[in-house]
N, C-alpha and C positions, 0 to 999 in steps of 0.2 A: 400764352402766346410768346412772352419773352423767352421761356424755357425751349420752346419749340425752334425760336430763331437762333439761340444759343448753341442748341444741337446741331442745327443745319449749318451754321457758321464754322463749328468745329470740324463737321463732316467735310466742308468745303476745304478747309485747311489740311486736313488729313489727305485727301484726294490729291490737292495741289502738291504737297510735300511727296507723297509717293510716286506721283508722276516725274517730279523732279529727280528723285533717286533713280527711277528708270532711265531718264535722260542722262543722268550722270554715268550709269552703268554703260550705256551706249556709247558715250563720249570715251570711256576708258577703253572699249573695245576699239573704237575708231582710232585712238592714238597708239594702241599697239599694233594695230594693222599697219599703220604709217611706219611704225619700227620695223616690222617684220616682212613688208610686202615685197621686197626684192630677193627674199629668201627663195631659191627654186631647188627642188629635190629630183634627183632622176637616179633611178637604181640601174646599176651596171646590169646588162643582160646576163642572164643564166644559160649555160648550154643546155640543149635539150634533155640530154641524160640527168641533168641535175634539178630539172623541173619536178615539183611534187604533184602528187595526185590531187586534183581539184574537183569540186562539184559545183554546178550551177543550179540553184533552186529557183524555180518559177512559180510562185503562188498565184493561182488563177480562180476567178470565180465570175462565170459568165461573161467572158470577154470575147464575144464572137467578132468584133470588129479589129482587134489587134493582136489576138493570140498568135496567127500565123506569122505575122511580121516579126514577133518577138522569137518564136522558135527559129525562124531562118536566121536571124541576127546572131543568136546562140550558137547555132550550128556553125556559124561562119567563124567563130573565135579562133584566132591563131595560136592554137595550142595543141600539143600532140595528143592524137584522138584517143590513144590508149591510156591516157592519164587524164581525160575529162569525161566526167559523167554530169549529164543534164537530167535534173528531175522537174517534170512538169507536175506540180501539186494542184491537180485540178479537182477543185470542189464544185464545179459548174453543175447546174440543173437544166440547161437549155442545150440547144444545138452545137455549142462550144465543144461538148464532150465528143461528139462524133467529128468535128473538125480536127480536134486535136488529136484524136486517134489516127485519123488518115495522115496528117502531117508527121506524127511520130513514126508511123510505119513507114513512110517515105524517106525519112531522115535515117532510119535504122538501117533501110536497105541501102543507104550510101555509106555506111559505116560508122555513123554516129553513135555513140552509147547514150541513148536517150530513153527515158521512160515515162509513162504516164501514170502517175500514183492517183488513185481513187480511194476515197475514204466513205465509209457508210454513212458516217454522220459528220457534218461541218462543225465539230466542236472546238471551241477556241479561235474559229475564225483563221485569220492569217497566222497568228502565233501558233495555233494548234497545227496547221499544215506544216509550217517550217519545223516544228518540233518532231512531228510524225516523220517527215522526210530524213531527219537525222539518223532515226532509228534504223533506216533501210540502206545507208550508205556503206559501201565496203570499208572495212577497218583501215585500209591503207589511206583512205581520203582525210587529209589533215586540215584542208580549207575549204570554205564553201561561199561562193558569191551569190548575192541576192538581187534579183532585178523583178519589180513590178511589171504588170502587163503592159503599161504604156510607155516604157523605155526601151531604147534600141541601143545596146552596147556596140562600140566600135571593135573590129576585129583584134585590136592590140591591147584590149583592156585588161586582161589577166597578165600579160607579159610586161605591162606597165605597173602592175600592183602587187603581185605575188612575190617578185624577188625581194621587195622590202620586208615581207615577212619571213622568208626564208632566212634572210640574213640578220634579222633582229628577233630572236626568240621571245622578247618581251611584248612584241606587238601582238595585241589581239585582235585589231580591226583596222583596215585601210578604208577610207571614204574618198570617193571621187566627187568632182563638181558636177551638179546637174546643168544640162544644156536644155534648149527649147526647140521642140518640133514644129510647134504652132504659134510662135509668138506674134506673127501678123494677122492673127484671126481678127481681132478687135481690140479696143481699147482695154477691154478687161484682161485680155491674155498679155497685152503690152505692159500692163501694170503689174500683173503677177510676175512677168519676166524680171522686171526691175526689182520687185520685192525679193524673188529668190535669189537674183544675182547679189543683192546687198547682204543676204544671209551667208551665201557660199564664199563670196569673194572677201568681204570684211569680217564678219562675224566668226566663221569657222576658222578662217586663217588666224585671226587675233587669239581666239580661245587655244587653238592647238599648239601654234608656235610659242605661246606664252606659258604652256604648261597647265592651262585650266582644263577642266573636265569638258568634253564635247560630247555630241550624240551621233550615232549612226543615224542617217536619214531615210531609213526603211528601204533603201534601193540604191543600186549604184555604189555597193562597198562589198569587200571580202572579209570574211570573219575566219579566225582560227578556231577550228571546232573545240580544241582543248578550253579556249577561253569562254565559249558559250556554255560548256558543261560545268566549268568550275564557278561561273556566276550564277548558276542554277538553272540554266536553260531558258528557252523561250516560255513566257508566261502570258496568260490571257485575262489576268485581272485588271488590266488597264485597257484603253482604246489606243494607246500609242506603245505597243510592245517594244518598238525600235528604241524609243528614248529610255524605258524601263531597264531593258538589257544593257544598253550603253552604260548607265551609271553603276549597275550592279558589277558589270565587267571591270570597270575602273576602280571601283571600291575594293574589288577583290586583287588589285595590284596590276591588271593588264593596262598597257599603254595603247593609245590610239595614234593614228597618223592621218592628217588630211592632205590630199594631193589636188590642188586647183588646177593644175595643168593637164589632169586627165578628167575628160569630159564625158558624160553619159547623156545624151539628149533624151528628154521625155516630154510628155503631153501636158499641157496646161488646161485646166477646166474652161471651156469657152463660154458657159453659161452661168449666170449669178447663182441660180439655185443650186447648181452641182459646186461651185465655189464656196458658197456659205455652208453646205453641208461638210465639205472637207475641212473647212476652218474650224467649225463648230466641234467636229471630231477631234481635231488636233488640240483645241482649247480644253476640252473635257478631259482628254487622255493626259495633257501636260498637268493639268491640276491633279488628277489622280495620282501621277507620279510624284508630284510635289508633296502630297501627303504621305506617300509611302517611302519616299526617298530621302527626304531632308532630316528626319531624325538619325538615320545610319550615317548620312554624309556628316552631320555635326558631332556624331560621336566617334567618328573614325580618327584613329590616331595617325595614320598615313596621308590624311588630307590636310594641308596647310590651310591657314586661316584665310588667306586670300582666295584659295581655290574654294573654300566653303562659301565665301561672300558671293563669288562670281557664279557658282552653281546654284546658290539660293535665288540669285536675280534671274538666272536661265529658266529655272524651273517655275518661277513667279511671272513670267512675262505677260501671260494671258490675263492677269489680274487688272492690266492696264484697261481692259474694255469695261468692266463694270465702273471704274474710276472715271473714265471719259463720259460715260453716261449719267453718272451722278452729278457730275459737274455741270452738264447741261441743264439737268432738272432743277438743280438748287440755284444757279446763278440769277435767272430773272427774279425769283422770289427774294434773295438777298439785295438785289438792285433796288426793288420797290421799297424793301424795309429800311434801306439806307445803311445795311450792314456791311456791303462789300467795299463802300468807299474807305472804310477804315482798315481794309487788308491789303498787303503788298501784292502787286499783281506780277512781278518779274518771274516768280515761278511758274505761274501760269503759262506765260509766253516761252520760257525756257524749256518746258517739257516737251515743245514741238521742234526744237531747233536740231538736236543730234541725230535723230533718225533719218531726216532728209539728206543730211551730208554723208551718211553711210551709203545711201542709194546712188547719189551723185558720184561718190569715188568709186563705187563698184562699176559703173558705166564708163567712167574714164578708164578704169583699168582694162576693160574688155573691148571696148568699140572705138573705132576712129571717129565715128559720128556722135560721140557720147552727149555733146552739147545739144543735139536735136533731141535725143532720147531724154535727157533731162528736162526738157519742156513738158514731158508728160507727168511730171511730178505732182501737179495738181490733181490729176486723176488718181495717183497713188494716195494722196492724203485723203481724197474723197471715199475711195473705197476701203481704205485701211479704217477710216474713221466710221462710215455708214455701215459697217457690218458689227458695229459695238453692240447692238441690241440681241443679235443672233448668238453672238459670241459670250456675251454677258450671261445669256440664259445657260450656255453651256458650261460656263465657269461655275454657276450656282449649282447646275446639276452634278458637276465633278465634286463640289464641295459636300453636297448633301444628298445627292442620289446615289443610285446603284452603279455597277458597272456600264450598263446600257447596250445597245446593239452596235455591232461594228458595221456601219454603212459605208461601203467601199465607194471611192469617187468614180462616177461612170466615165467610161472611155469612149472617145469619139472617132478618132482617125478622121477619116473623110466623110463619115456618115452623120451629117449634121441634121437633116431632116428625116423624120421617121425613125429616129434612133431610140429602140426599145428600152434603153437603159437610162434615158434622160430623166432628170428628177422632174416631177410633175407637181406643180403648185409651188407657191411662195407666200407662206402663211404670214411672214413677218413684214412683208411689204406694206400692208396697211398700217402697222404700228410705225414703220420707218417713216410713212408719209405723215403721220402725226407728229412725230418727233421733228420733222423738218419743219412743219408748220409751227410747231411750239418754238423751235429756234428763231424763225423769222419774227414772231411776236416778241421773243426775248431781245432780238437786235432793235427792234423799233423802241422798246422800252429803254434799253441801253442808249440809244441815240439821245434819249432825252435826259438820262440821269448820269451816264458814265460812257462817253462816246469811245472811250479806248476799249471797252468790252465788246463793242458791237461787231468788229471784224471776227473775233472768235465765234461768236454765236452764228453770224453769217457762214463761216465755214462749216458749222454743224450743219446748218440748214442745207448747204450745198451738198455736203456729204450724204446725209439721210435721204434728201431728196433725189440725189442722183442713183443711190442703190434702190430706193423705193421705185423710182421710175423705170429702171432697168428690170426689175422684178415684175411690175405691173406689164411693161411691154411684153415680156417673155410669156406671161400667163395669157395675156390676149392672144399672142401668136399661137400657143399651144391649143387654145380653145377653137381658134379658127381651123387649124389642122384637123382636129378632132371632129368638127362640124362637117368639113368637106369630105373627109374620109367615111 
């Protein structure tokens, strides 16, 4: 028993230390953002005859509710039509195929250079579609923009991004900031908006302006075709092909640029099941990239030590979720054994300090009513912690499992009821409910033995309880709809 307690104590210390390191990394990004936040970039416009040929690639898979909106937005881009090619990379298997065909025919009749690309086999998922599309482009196309189905680019997107690449031959990719089409749907979408804002306003700004390696976010960006090819092209050996290609391109010597003032609004998952599926895919894919990319990053002579350290923290960020889960499971046991009283608690609390500051500052930078929005931080903490169970499983799968299936996030638009793409079932809700109950028990134990620990355990209880309750409510609503129909 003594040996087991010693191992659990060591595991607790390791988790607390690693969470503190994560917090320190976030704090560094926060300070760097404050240093660079007033830097604003705007490219001088190019005359029409100097604009290069650009392709817009739209990877689709069963996007009945949003495909038409996307095609119309891309056809409305303010760019010379003779220099713009739009590829609808349509791997759909439902009515989306016919809908896209009709819309493409309509737009072509209006003078838009747009094609619907169909593959016999959906190999490689999104990465495979993008790679196949590149092989079909005319030789004169030097740049390609990528938009997911649930994003709606503004007409001036290309005019505000492409000039940077024309004037700087070292630029391999330009990334815009994500906006939100449905922030006010519910508390889940409002929390996601805060989290997304934190990433784009603070983290991406800090990484890019400080010369650290950053990632293409999968949509809302423009690539130099040469950079894609020199980096080895789109690959489907991870679930986050965007992160993978980003690091390979920068290892090959290409530079990236982030433009926070160029905004591409997109849709946030309004259901907890869809949100957890999205997060789990990102978590597993990031861990797959971590395993594949860290060796060449640390072996690279062109990457500085600080760049290597920050890239490591970036690629390892989803390891936080298993650490969070382990701390919850270990803490009550150590309290009962009396081992926790001998450990410093400062690191445990500090691990939760820096990330909320990122979110608060992002809201302050973007919105006049940022104080009201910052009041939603408890929900942010709850959802961010409450998905630790599903994300921890994805991390373990990324470490020891195979590539896995690319499960794309379902798009809703205004089709909230009867949406055929909605994720059915929420198998982790019952486990999350048990974890919430376990945290409540742990908090009761802490109140007797170490009252300072009780708030942390109550936060766990609230977080897992909120996510479990949301999931169970969705499951109940889905069953009712099924029974009625």
